[in-house]
py3Dmol code that shows the C-alpha trace and the ligand (Angstrom):
import py3Dmol

protein = """\
ATOM      1  CA  MET A   1       7.634   2.817 -14.950  1.00  0.00           C
ATOM      2  CA  ASP A   2       9.208   2.860 -18.430  1.00  0.00           C
ATOM      3  CA  SER A   3      12.609   1.851 -17.119  1.00  0.00           C
ATOM      4  CA  LEU A   4      11.415  -1.495 -15.713  1.00  0.00           C
ATOM      5  CA  SER A   5      12.624  -4.794 -17.152  1.00  0.00           C
ATOM      6  CA  SER A   6      10.337  -6.525 -19.634  1.00  0.00           C
ATOM      7  CA  SER A   7       9.623  -9.240 -17.078  1.00  0.00           C
ATOM      8  CA  LYS A   8       8.457  -6.704 -14.466  1.00  0.00           C
ATOM      9  CA  LYS A   9       6.368  -4.905 -17.096  1.00  0.00           C
ATOM     10  CA  ARG A  10       4.719  -8.196 -18.043  1.00  0.00           C
ATOM     11  CA  HIS A  11       3.759  -8.852 -14.419  1.00  0.00           C
ATOM     12  CA  LEU A  12       2.491  -5.303 -13.901  1.00  0.00           C
ATOM     13  CA  LYS A  13       0.396  -5.492 -17.043  1.00  0.00           C
ATOM     14  CA  LYS A  14      -1.457  -8.464 -15.561  1.00  0.00           C
ATOM     15  CA  LEU A  15      -2.160  -6.427 -12.429  1.00  0.00           C
ATOM     16  CA  ILE A  16      -3.843  -3.542 -14.220  1.00  0.00           C
ATOM     17  CA  CYS A  17      -7.486  -3.524 -13.277  1.00  0.00           C
ATOM     18  CA  PRO A  18      -9.777  -4.247 -16.252  1.00  0.00           C
ATOM     19  CA  GLY A  19     -12.823  -2.074 -16.867  1.00  0.00           C
ATOM     20  CA  ILE A  20     -11.266   1.213 -15.756  1.00  0.00           C
ATOM     21  CA  ARG A  21     -10.170   4.012 -18.020  1.00  0.00           C
ATOM     22  CA  GLY A  22      -6.398   4.547 -17.649  1.00  0.00           C
ATOM     23  CA  LEU A  23      -3.829   2.084 -16.388  1.00  0.00           C
ATOM     24  CA  LYS A  24      -4.875   1.763 -12.787  1.00  0.00           C
ATOM     25  CA  PHE A  25      -4.396  -0.734  -9.959  1.00  0.00           C
ATOM     26  CA  LEU A  26      -6.979  -1.750  -7.354  1.00  0.00           C
ATOM     27  CA  PHE A  27      -5.444  -4.089  -4.786  1.00  0.00           C
ATOM     28  CA  LEU A  28      -7.163  -5.784  -1.862  1.00  0.00           C
ATOM     29  CA  PRO A  29      -4.773  -6.352   1.076  1.00  0.00           C
ATOM     30  CA  ILE A  30      -5.530  -8.995   3.659  1.00  0.00           C
ATOM     31  CA  ASP A  31      -2.444  -8.950   5.863  1.00  0.00           C
ATOM     32  CA  HIS A  32      -4.323  -7.401   8.799  1.00  0.00           C
ATOM     33  CA  GLY A  33      -4.777 -10.686  10.695  1.00  0.00           C
ATOM     34  CA  LEU A  34      -1.033 -10.626  11.292  1.00  0.00           C
ATOM     35  CA  GLU A  35      -0.547  -6.863  11.602  1.00  0.00           C
ATOM     36  CA  HIS A  36      -3.556  -6.097  13.828  1.00  0.00           C
ATOM     37  CA  GLY A  37      -4.913  -9.491  14.877  1.00  0.00           C
ATOM     38  CA  PRO A  38      -8.387 -10.857  14.150  1.00  0.00           C
ATOM     39  CA  SER A  39     -10.083  -7.900  15.858  1.00  0.00           C
ATOM     40  CA  ASP A  40     -10.324  -6.079  12.497  1.00  0.00           C
ATOM     41  CA  PHE A  41     -12.653  -8.857  11.299  1.00  0.00           C
ATOM     42  CA  LEU A  42     -15.134  -8.347  14.143  1.00  0.00           C
ATOM     43  CA  GLU A  43     -16.560  -5.406  12.156  1.00  0.00           C
ATOM     44  CA  ASN A  44     -17.793  -7.960   9.593  1.00  0.00           C
ATOM     45  CA  PRO A  45     -17.229 -11.485  10.954  1.00  0.00           C
ATOM     46  CA  PRO A  46     -17.480 -13.382   7.621  1.00  0.00           C
ATOM     47  CA  SER A  47     -14.363 -11.498   6.506  1.00  0.00           C
ATOM     48  CA  ILE A  48     -12.208 -13.602   8.836  1.00  0.00           C
ATOM     49  CA  ASP A  49     -12.337 -16.361   6.214  1.00  0.00           C
ATOM     50  CA  PRO A  50      -9.809 -15.395   3.485  1.00  0.00           C
ATOM     51  CA  GLU A  51     -12.226 -16.873   0.923  1.00  0.00           C
ATOM     52  CA  TYR A  52     -14.293 -13.723   1.539  1.00  0.00           C
ATOM     53  CA  GLU A  53     -11.559 -11.421   0.213  1.00  0.00           C
ATOM     54  CA  LEU A  54     -10.517 -13.853  -2.520  1.00  0.00           C
ATOM     55  CA  SER A  55     -14.107 -14.091  -3.776  1.00  0.00           C
ATOM     56  CA  LEU A  56     -14.475 -10.308  -3.689  1.00  0.00           C
ATOM     57  CA  SER A  57     -11.291  -9.856  -5.687  1.00  0.00           C
ATOM     58  CA  MET A  58     -12.367 -12.528  -8.183  1.00  0.00           C
ATOM     59  CA  GLN A  59     -15.926 -11.266  -8.646  1.00  0.00           C
ATOM     60  CA  CYS A  60     -14.900  -7.609  -8.987  1.00  0.00           C
ATOM     61  CA  LYS A  61     -11.852  -8.364 -11.160  1.00  0.00           C
ATOM     62  CA  LEU A  62      -9.498  -6.441  -8.892  1.00  0.00           C
ATOM     63  CA  SER A  63      -5.759  -6.247  -9.556  1.00  0.00           C
ATOM     64  CA  GLY A  64      -5.180  -8.913  -6.936  1.00  0.00           C
ATOM     65  CA  VAL A  65      -4.987  -9.737  -3.261  1.00  0.00           C
ATOM     66  CA  VAL A  66      -2.054  -9.086  -0.938  1.00  0.00           C
ATOM     67  CA  MET A  67      -1.374 -11.760   1.669  1.00  0.00           C
ATOM     68  CA  HIS A  68       1.296 -13.468   3.712  1.00  0.00           C
ATOM     69  CA  LEU A  69       2.697 -16.885   2.866  1.00  0.00           C
ATOM     70  CA  GLY A  70       0.408 -18.973   5.107  1.00  0.00           C
ATOM     71  CA  LEU A  71      -2.793 -17.611   3.587  1.00  0.00           C
ATOM     72  CA  ALA A  72      -1.338 -17.756   0.093  1.00  0.00           C
ATOM     73  CA  GLU A  73      -0.485 -21.430   0.446  1.00  0.00           C
ATOM     74  CA  LYS A  74      -3.683 -22.524   2.141  1.00  0.00           C
ATOM     75  CA  TYR A  75      -6.346 -20.335   0.492  1.00  0.00           C
ATOM     76  CA  TRP A  76      -5.118 -18.587  -2.645  1.00  0.00           C
ATOM     77  CA  GLN A  77      -3.753 -21.890  -3.981  1.00  0.00           C
ATOM     78  CA  ARG A  78      -7.267 -23.409  -3.947  1.00  0.00           C
ATOM     79  CA  LYS A  79      -8.164 -24.230  -7.496  1.00  0.00           C
ATOM     80  CA  GLN A  80     -11.139 -21.860  -7.715  1.00  0.00           C
ATOM     81  CA  PHE A  81      -8.836 -18.876  -7.009  1.00  0.00           C
ATOM     82  CA  LYS A  82      -5.304 -19.584  -8.177  1.00  0.00           C
ATOM     83  CA  LYS A  83      -5.958 -19.100 -11.879  1.00  0.00           C
ATOM     84  CA  ARG A  84      -8.416 -16.252 -11.418  1.00  0.00           C
ATOM     85  CA  VAL A  85      -6.986 -14.000  -8.716  1.00  0.00           C
ATOM     86  CA  ASN A  86      -3.560 -12.382  -8.874  1.00  0.00           C
ATOM     87  CA  LEU A  87      -1.354 -12.705  -5.816  1.00  0.00           C
ATOM     88  CA  VAL A  88       0.987 -10.162  -4.257  1.00  0.00           C
ATOM     89  CA  LEU A  89       3.011 -11.999  -1.631  1.00  0.00           C
ATOM     90  CA  LYS A  90       3.782  -9.864   1.412  1.00  0.00           C
ATOM     91  CA  LEU A  91       7.333 -10.724   2.445  1.00  0.00           C
ATOM     92  CA  ASN A  92       7.683  -9.101   5.855  1.00  0.00           C
ATOM     93  CA  GLY A  93       5.378  -8.416   8.762  1.00  0.00           C
ATOM     94  CA  LYS A  94       5.001  -8.023  12.504  1.00  0.00           C
ATOM     95  CA  THR A  95       2.301  -8.284  15.125  1.00  0.00           C
ATOM     96  CA  PHE A  96       0.655  -5.454  16.950  1.00  0.00           C
ATOM     97  CA  PHE A  97       2.472  -6.367  20.193  1.00  0.00           C
ATOM     98  CA  GLY A  98       5.901  -5.190  19.059  1.00  0.00           C
ATOM     99  CA  ASP A  99       7.451  -1.901  20.130  1.00  0.00           C
ATOM    100  CA  ASP A 100       6.172   0.507  17.507  1.00  0.00           C
ATOM    101  CA  SER A 101       8.543   3.211  18.716  1.00  0.00           C
ATOM    102  CA  GLU A 102      11.314   1.115  17.125  1.00  0.00           C
ATOM    103  CA  ALA A 103       9.211  -0.257  14.276  1.00  0.00           C
ATOM    104  CA  PHE A 104      10.825  -2.937  12.154  1.00  0.00           C
ATOM    105  CA  SER A 105       9.183  -5.598  10.022  1.00  0.00           C
ATOM    106  CA  PRO A 106      11.305  -8.755   9.680  1.00  0.00           C
ATOM    107  CA  LEU A 107      11.226 -11.017   6.653  1.00  0.00           C
ATOM    108  CA  LEU A 108       8.907 -14.021   6.893  1.00  0.00           C
ATOM    109  CA  CYS A 109       9.601 -15.459   3.453  1.00  0.00           C
ATOM    110  CA  SER A 110      11.605 -14.719   0.329  1.00  0.00           C
ATOM    111  CA  VAL A 111      11.073 -13.363  -3.152  1.00  0.00           C
ATOM    112  CA  GLU A 112      11.795 -16.887  -4.366  1.00  0.00           C
ATOM    113  CA  ASP A 113       8.830 -18.162  -2.315  1.00  0.00           C
ATOM    114  CA  GLY A 114       6.674 -15.675  -4.187  1.00  0.00           C
ATOM    115  CA  VAL A 115       8.003 -16.718  -7.570  1.00  0.00           C
ATOM    116  CA  LYS A 116       7.484 -20.420  -6.753  1.00  0.00           C
ATOM    117  CA  LEU A 117       3.906 -19.776  -5.704  1.00  0.00           C
ATOM    118  CA  GLY A 118       3.197 -17.824  -8.892  1.00  0.00           C
ATOM    119  CA  ALA A 119       2.837 -14.327  -7.408  1.00  0.00           C
ATOM    120  CA  GLU A 120       2.702 -11.385  -9.819  1.00  0.00           C
ATOM    121  CA  ALA A 121       4.474  -9.065  -7.349  1.00  0.00           C
ATOM    122  CA  VAL A 122       5.973  -9.037  -3.867  1.00  0.00           C
ATOM    123  CA  GLY A 123       5.372  -6.542  -1.062  1.00  0.00           C
ATOM    124  CA  TYR A 124       7.666  -5.079   1.572  1.00  0.00           C
ATOM    125  CA  THR A 125       6.913  -2.696   4.453  1.00  0.00           C
ATOM    126  CA  PHE A 126       9.626  -0.106   5.043  1.00  0.00           C
ATOM    127  CA  TYR A 127       9.398   2.068   8.160  1.00  0.00           C
ATOM    128  CA  VAL A 128      10.848   5.453   7.252  1.00  0.00           C
ATOM    129  CA  GLY A 129      12.495   7.236  10.171  1.00  0.00           C
ATOM    130  CA  SER A 130      12.388   4.339  12.636  1.00  0.00           C
ATOM    131  CA  PRO A 131      15.400   3.945  14.971  1.00  0.00           C
ATOM    132  CA  LYS A 132      15.739   0.532  13.284  1.00  0.00           C
ATOM    133  CA  GLU A 133      15.905   2.117   9.831  1.00  0.00           C
ATOM    134  CA  ALA A 134      19.472   0.936   9.207  1.00  0.00           C
ATOM    135  CA  ASP A 135      18.376  -2.701   9.709  1.00  0.00           C
ATOM    136  CA  ASP A 136      15.514  -2.061   7.304  1.00  0.00           C
ATOM    137  CA  PHE A 137      17.875  -0.682   4.642  1.00  0.00           C
ATOM    138  CA  ARG A 138      20.068  -3.778   4.943  1.00  0.00           C
ATOM    139  CA  GLN A 139      17.134  -6.166   4.755  1.00  0.00           C
ATOM    140  CA  PHE A 140      15.546  -4.253   1.878  1.00  0.00           C
ATOM    141  CA  LYS A 141      18.774  -4.291  -0.131  1.00  0.00           C
ATOM    142  CA  LYS A 142      18.673  -8.099  -0.355  1.00  0.00           C
ATOM    143  CA  VAL A 143      14.979  -8.197  -1.193  1.00  0.00           C
ATOM    144  CA  ARG A 144      15.401  -5.624  -3.951  1.00  0.00           C
ATOM    145  CA  ARG A 145      18.299  -7.521  -5.456  1.00  0.00           C
ATOM    146  CA  GLU A 146      16.326 -10.776  -5.418  1.00  0.00           C
ATOM    147  CA  ALA A 147      13.309  -9.073  -7.010  1.00  0.00           C
ATOM    148  CA  GLU A 148      15.570  -7.753  -9.775  1.00  0.00           C
ATOM    149  CA  GLU A 149      17.026 -11.205 -10.379  1.00  0.00           C
ATOM    150  CA  PHE A 150      13.608 -12.831 -10.604  1.00  0.00           C
ATOM    151  CA  GLY A 151      12.158  -9.937 -12.626  1.00  0.00           C
ATOM    152  CA  ILE A 152       9.192  -9.526 -10.282  1.00  0.00           C
ATOM    153  CA  PRO A 153       7.767  -6.108  -9.278  1.00  0.00           C
ATOM    154  CA  LEU A 154       8.428  -4.903  -5.744  1.00  0.00           C
ATOM    155  CA  ILE A 155       5.715  -2.915  -3.983  1.00  0.00           C
ATOM    156  CA  VAL A 156       6.899  -0.934  -0.950  1.00  0.00           C
ATOM    157  CA  TRP A 157       4.581   0.102   1.878  1.00  0.00           C
ATOM    158  CA  SER A 158       6.509   3.277   2.735  1.00  0.00           C
ATOM    159  CA  TYR A 159       5.291   4.230   6.178  1.00  0.00           C
ATOM    160  CA  PRO A 160       6.842   6.927   8.428  1.00  0.00           C
ATOM    161  CA  ARG A 161       6.899   5.296  11.849  1.00  0.00           C
ATOM    162  CA  GLY A 162       8.597   5.232  15.239  1.00  0.00           C
ATOM    163  CA  ARG A 163       9.258   7.503  18.200  1.00  0.00           C
ATOM    164  CA  ILE A 164      11.430  10.011  16.334  1.00  0.00           C
ATOM    165  CA  VAL A 165       8.816  10.563  13.625  1.00  0.00           C
ATOM    166  CA  GLU A 166       6.095  10.858  16.282  1.00  0.00           C
ATOM    167  CA  SER A 167       8.071  13.316  18.390  1.00  0.00           C
ATOM    168  CA  LYS A 168       9.001  15.473  15.428  1.00  0.00           C
ATOM    169  CA  ILE A 169       6.199  16.022  12.998  1.00  0.00           C
ATOM    170  CA  GLY A 170       3.842  13.016  13.066  1.00  0.00           C
ATOM    171  CA  LYS A 171       3.516   9.989  10.812  1.00  0.00           C
ATOM    172  CA  ASP A 172       0.643  11.356   8.723  1.00  0.00           C
ATOM    173  CA  SER A 173       1.885  14.893   8.126  1.00  0.00           C
ATOM    174  CA  TRP A 174       2.139  16.120   4.591  1.00  0.00           C
ATOM    175  CA  ALA A 175       5.877  16.619   5.068  1.00  0.00           C
ATOM    176  CA  THR A 176       6.532  13.083   6.334  1.00  0.00           C
ATOM    177  CA  VAL A 177       4.312  11.334   3.782  1.00  0.00           C
ATOM    178  CA  SER A 178       6.124  13.238   1.002  1.00  0.00           C
ATOM    179  CA  TYR A 179       9.409  12.133   2.546  1.00  0.00           C
ATOM    180  CA  ALA A 180       8.238   8.500   2.557  1.00  0.00           C
ATOM    181  CA  ALA A 181       7.237   8.827  -1.103  1.00  0.00           C
ATOM    182  CA  ARG A 182      10.683  10.113  -2.006  1.00  0.00           C
ATOM    183  CA  VAL A 183      12.400   7.390   0.024  1.00  0.00           C
ATOM    184  CA  ALA A 184      10.586   4.751  -2.050  1.00  0.00           C
ATOM    185  CA  ASN A 185      11.874   6.432  -5.188  1.00  0.00           C
ATOM    186  CA  GLU A 186      15.425   6.557  -3.799  1.00  0.00           C
ATOM    187  CA  ILE A 187      15.628   2.947  -2.619  1.00  0.00           C
ATOM    188  CA  GLY A 188      14.321   1.332  -5.791  1.00  0.00           C
ATOM    189  CA  ALA A 189      10.636   0.467  -5.292  1.00  0.00           C
ATOM    190  CA  ASP A 190       8.548  -0.295  -8.381  1.00  0.00           C
ATOM    191  CA  LEU A 191       5.267   0.721  -6.763  1.00  0.00           C
ATOM    192  CA  VAL A 192       4.808   2.522  -3.460  1.00  0.00           C
ATOM    193  CA  LYS A 193       1.879   2.395  -1.129  1.00  0.00           C
ATOM    194  CA  LEU A 194       1.328   5.597   0.857  1.00  0.00           C
ATOM    195  CA  ASN A 195      -1.082   6.696   3.527  1.00  0.00           C
ATOM    196  CA  LEU A 196      -3.026   9.818   2.635  1.00  0.00           C
ATOM    197  CA  PRO A 197      -1.518  12.749   4.556  1.00  0.00           C
ATOM    198  CA  VAL A 198      -3.630  14.763   6.944  1.00  0.00           C
ATOM    199  CA  ASN A 199      -4.363  18.239   5.650  1.00  0.00           C
ATOM    200  CA  GLU A 200      -2.759  20.110   8.537  1.00  0.00           C
ATOM    201  CA  ASN A 201       0.643  19.181   9.912  1.00  0.00           C
ATOM    202  CA  GLU A 202       0.195  17.343  13.182  1.00  0.00           C
ATOM    203  CA  ASN A 203       2.813  19.234  15.086  1.00  0.00           C
ATOM    204  CA  GLU A 204       3.114  22.862  13.953  1.00  0.00           C
ATOM    205  CA  LYS A 205       6.071  23.649  16.213  1.00  0.00           C
ATOM    206  CA  GLU A 206       8.264  21.037  14.660  1.00  0.00           C
ATOM    207  CA  LEU A 207       7.804  22.539  11.232  1.00  0.00           C
ATOM    208  CA  ASN A 208      10.247  25.180  12.395  1.00  0.00           C
ATOM    209  CA  THR A 209      13.025  22.631  12.458  1.00  0.00           C
ATOM    210  CA  SER A 210      15.068  21.576   9.494  1.00  0.00           C
ATOM    211  CA  PRO A 211      14.422  19.910   7.045  1.00  0.00           C
ATOM    212  CA  PHE A 212      10.712  20.601   7.396  1.00  0.00           C
ATOM    213  CA  LYS A 213      10.779  24.379   7.752  1.00  0.00           C
ATOM    214  CA  ASN A 214      10.707  24.808   3.978  1.00  0.00           C
ATOM    215  CA  TYR A 215       7.112  23.598   4.134  1.00  0.00           C
ATOM    216  CA  LEU A 216       6.008  26.517   6.313  1.00  0.00           C
ATOM    217  CA  PRO A 217       5.143  28.962   3.496  1.00  0.00           C
ATOM    218  CA  TYR A 218       3.014  26.254   1.855  1.00  0.00           C
ATOM    219  CA  GLU A 219       0.827  25.372   4.827  1.00  0.00           C
ATOM    220  CA  LYS A 220      -2.222  27.072   3.334  1.00  0.00           C
ATOM    221  CA  ILE A 221      -2.136  25.497  -0.107  1.00  0.00           C
ATOM    222  CA  SER A 222      -5.038  23.196  -0.978  1.00  0.00           C
ATOM    223  CA  PHE A 223      -5.140  19.544   0.010  1.00  0.00           C
ATOM    224  CA  LEU A 224      -5.088  18.642  -3.683  1.00  0.00           C
ATOM    225  CA  ASP A 225      -1.869  20.607  -4.188  1.00  0.00           C
ATOM    226  CA  LYS A 226      -0.350  18.781  -1.223  1.00  0.00           C
ATOM    227  CA  LEU A 227      -1.283  15.488  -2.865  1.00  0.00           C
ATOM    228  CA  PHE A 228       0.340  16.644  -6.095  1.00  0.00           C
ATOM    229  CA  TRP A 229       3.557  17.216  -4.120  1.00  0.00           C
ATOM    230  CA  VAL A 230       3.376  13.747  -2.550  1.00  0.00           C
ATOM    231  CA  ARG A 231       2.899  12.262  -6.021  1.00  0.00           C
ATOM    232  CA  GLU A 232       5.808  14.318  -7.360  1.00  0.00           C
ATOM    233  CA  ALA A 233       7.997  13.015  -4.556  1.00  0.00           C
ATOM    234  CA  ALA A 234       7.304   9.416  -5.587  1.00  0.00           C
ATOM    235  CA  GLY A 235       8.630  10.337  -9.045  1.00  0.00           C
ATOM    236  CA  ALA A 236       9.088   7.404 -11.417  1.00  0.00           C
ATOM    237  CA  VAL A 237       7.578   4.971  -8.919  1.00  0.00           C
ATOM    238  CA  GLY A 238       3.925   4.025  -9.391  1.00  0.00           C
ATOM    239  CA  ALA A 239       1.971   5.393  -6.402  1.00  0.00           C
ATOM    240  CA  LEU A 240      -0.941   3.728  -4.601  1.00  0.00           C
ATOM    241  CA  VAL A 241      -3.015   5.244  -1.867  1.00  0.00           C
ATOM    242  CA  SER A 242      -4.095   3.229   1.156  1.00  0.00           C
ATOM    243  CA  GLY A 243      -7.503   3.289   2.752  1.00  0.00           C
ATOM    244  CA  GLY A 244      -6.814   3.275   6.486  1.00  0.00           C
ATOM    245  CA  LYS A 245      -9.612   2.779   8.996  1.00  0.00           C
ATOM    246  CA  TYR A 246     -13.228   2.354   7.877  1.00  0.00           C
ATOM    247  CA  LYS A 247     -14.640   5.563   6.389  1.00  0.00           C
ATOM    248  CA  ASN A 248     -18.043   6.540   5.106  1.00  0.00           C
ATOM    249  CA  GLU A 249     -18.584   6.214   1.383  1.00  0.00           C
ATOM    250  CA  ILE A 250     -18.621   9.948   0.657  1.00  0.00           C
ATOM    251  CA  GLU A 251     -15.277  10.577   2.318  1.00  0.00           C
ATOM    252  CA  LEU A 252     -13.746   7.506   0.738  1.00  0.00           C
ATOM    253  CA  LEU A 253     -14.836   8.377  -2.810  1.00  0.00           C
ATOM    254  CA  GLU A 254     -13.662  11.963  -2.374  1.00  0.00           C
ATOM    255  CA  ASN A 255     -10.213  10.730  -1.274  1.00  0.00           C
ATOM    256  CA  ILE A 256     -10.060   8.558  -4.363  1.00  0.00           C
ATOM    257  CA  ARG A 257     -11.164  11.403  -6.632  1.00  0.00           C
ATOM    258  CA  LEU A 258      -8.464  13.700  -5.250  1.00  0.00           C
ATOM    259  CA  SER A 259      -5.658  11.156  -5.345  1.00  0.00           C
ATOM    260  CA  ASN A 260      -6.671  10.246  -8.881  1.00  0.00           C
ATOM    261  CA  ARG A 261      -6.488  13.900  -9.920  1.00  0.00           C
ATOM    262  CA  ALA A 262      -3.109  14.218  -8.255  1.00  0.00           C
ATOM    263  CA  GLY A 263      -1.832  11.439 -10.510  1.00  0.00           C
ATOM    264  CA  PHE A 264      -1.832   8.419  -8.222  1.00  0.00           C
ATOM    265  CA  ASP A 265      -1.838   5.125 -10.095  1.00  0.00           C
ATOM    266  CA  GLY A 266      -4.347   3.286  -7.988  1.00  0.00           C
ATOM    267  CA  ILE A 267      -5.499   2.240  -4.567  1.00  0.00           C
ATOM    268  CA  MET A 268      -4.847  -0.497  -2.058  1.00  0.00           C
ATOM    269  CA  PHE A 269      -7.895  -0.640   0.202  1.00  0.00           C
ATOM    270  CA  GLY A 270      -8.416  -3.359   2.776  1.00  0.00           C
ATOM    271  CA  ARG A 271     -10.660  -2.553   5.743  1.00  0.00           C
ATOM    272  CA  ASN A 272     -12.757  -0.100   3.752  1.00  0.00           C
ATOM    273  CA  LEU A 273     -13.800  -2.929   1.463  1.00  0.00           C
ATOM    274  CA  TRP A 274     -13.912  -6.167   3.440  1.00  0.00           C
ATOM    275  CA  GLN A 275     -15.303  -4.591   6.615  1.00  0.00           C
ATOM    276  CA  ARG A 276     -18.457  -3.974   4.574  1.00  0.00           C
ATOM    277  CA  PRO A 277     -21.087  -6.640   3.921  1.00  0.00           C
ATOM    278  CA  TYR A 278     -20.271  -8.478   0.683  1.00  0.00           C
ATOM    279  CA  ASP A 279     -22.914  -6.894  -1.588  1.00  0.00           C
ATOM    280  CA  GLU A 280     -22.175  -3.431  -0.242  1.00  0.00           C
ATOM    281  CA  ALA A 281     -18.458  -3.948  -0.951  1.00  0.00           C
ATOM    282  CA  VAL A 282     -19.235  -5.084  -4.520  1.00  0.00           C
ATOM    283  CA  SER A 283     -21.351  -2.014  -5.158  1.00  0.00           C
ATOM    284  CA  LEU A 284     -18.720   0.278  -3.590  1.00  0.00           C
ATOM    285  CA  ILE A 285     -16.042  -1.193  -5.862  1.00  0.00           C
ATOM    286  CA  GLU A 286     -18.261  -0.390  -8.872  1.00  0.00           C
ATOM    287  CA  LYS A 287     -18.517   3.206  -7.663  1.00  0.00           C
ATOM    288  CA  ILE A 288     -14.749   3.373  -7.094  1.00  0.00           C
ATOM    289  CA  LYS A 289     -14.153   2.185 -10.648  1.00  0.00           C
ATOM    290  CA  ARG A 290     -16.505   4.860 -11.976  1.00  0.00           C
ATOM    291  CA  VAL A 291     -14.804   7.617  -9.962  1.00  0.00           C
ATOM    292  CA  ILE A 292     -11.384   6.530 -11.200  1.00  0.00           C
ATOM    293  CA  SER A 293     -12.585   6.305 -14.821  1.00  0.00           C
ATOM    294  CA  ASP A 294     -14.128   9.788 -14.671  1.00  0.00           C
TER     295      ASP A 294
END
"""
ligand_1 = """\
20
LIG
P -6.076 -0.673 4.956
O -6.589 -0.240 3.615
O -7.051 -1.525 5.678
O -5.580 0.498 5.757
O -4.821 -1.613 4.676
C -3.596 -1.089 4.351
C -2.469 -1.626 5.199
O -1.245 -1.128 4.717
C -2.387 -3.124 5.272
O -1.711 -3.674 4.186
C -1.682 -3.296 6.594
O -2.000 -4.452 7.250
C -2.203 -2.162 7.404
O -2.644 -1.173 6.524
C -1.146 -1.602 8.318
O -1.665 -0.496 8.963
P -0.890 0.157 10.172
O 0.580 0.007 9.917
O -1.350 1.561 10.147
O -1.329 -0.568 11.381
"""
view = py3Dmol.view(width=600, height=400)
view.addModel(protein, "pdb")
view.setStyle({"model": 0}, {"cartoon": {"style": "trace"}})
view.addModel(ligand_1, "xyz")
view.setStyle({"model": 1}, {"stick": {}})
view.zoomTo()
view.show()
C-alpha cells in the first residue's frame, strides 16, 4: 500500500484497528438487508436495528462499519455514532431476487456522496467472470477515477459469480478465488475483500481446461499454502477475508489464524458477529483480536 496517495494513506490509518499487534483491519459489514433481505436478522432479531451493529463497532473499537447510503444517513449520522465509528459507504448493491447467473451490482450512490457524508473509504462489489463483466468494468472505471480524485480508499468485494463461473470451476474454488484476488490488483483496488476458498476444487473435471489446468499438480498442497497463493495474487492490494455464513467459534478462529499467517491484512465479518447475541459477539471480537495479535 506504499504507492497510495497521502490522502488515501491518512484515511486508511484511521481504519487500522487499535489494540491489535500489526496494522490490521476489522470491518463490520451491514449491507445484508439489501443483499439478502431481513431474513439474515431472524437468527438474532435485535440485529435488524442498525444501532446494534453501530454499537458493537463502537464498543469494540472496530475499523468501522460498511453500509449503504440509507442506513448511513439515518443511523450512522446519529450524534452518538458519527464521531466514534468509521464509515465505509457501499456504493453498489442488488437484491437477492436478481438473476445471479448474470450477476451485476449497479451503483446506488457516488464516491462524492461518501465524501460528503464523511466516510473513510468506499466499497464496490465486482463480479468476476459474470456475463455482465464488461458493464462492471465500465462502471468500476468511473468509480475508481472518482475515488482517486477525492483521495479516498476504494475497497473491492471481488467475488467470482455467474453461470460461467458456476459451470466451469465454482465460485469458491482456490483457482477462482485466486483469480478474483488478481483481478482486484489489476483493476486498481486499494483493499480487496475475498471469500475464503474451499480446500478442494469444486469441479475437478474443469481443472483440466485452460487456464486452470496449471493448478492440477498443486491440488494436494496444504490449505495454508493455497491461502498464501491467494494472498500473493492480491499483490500490492491489502487483502481482507470475509466470514460467510454463521460458523462455530472454533472454525471461525482457525480461519482467521490461517489467513493471518498467509499474510491477509484483516477481516470483514458480518453475520458471524451480529448473528450472535451482543455479549457473545463482544467476547468473540476479543478472541479474534488475540488470535490476530498472536
Ligand atoms: P458476511 O461476513 O456476513 O459473509 O458478509 C460479507 C458480505 O460480503 C457482505 O458484505 C455482503 O452483503 C454479503 O457478504 C454478500 O454475500 P453473497 O454475495 O455471498 O450473498
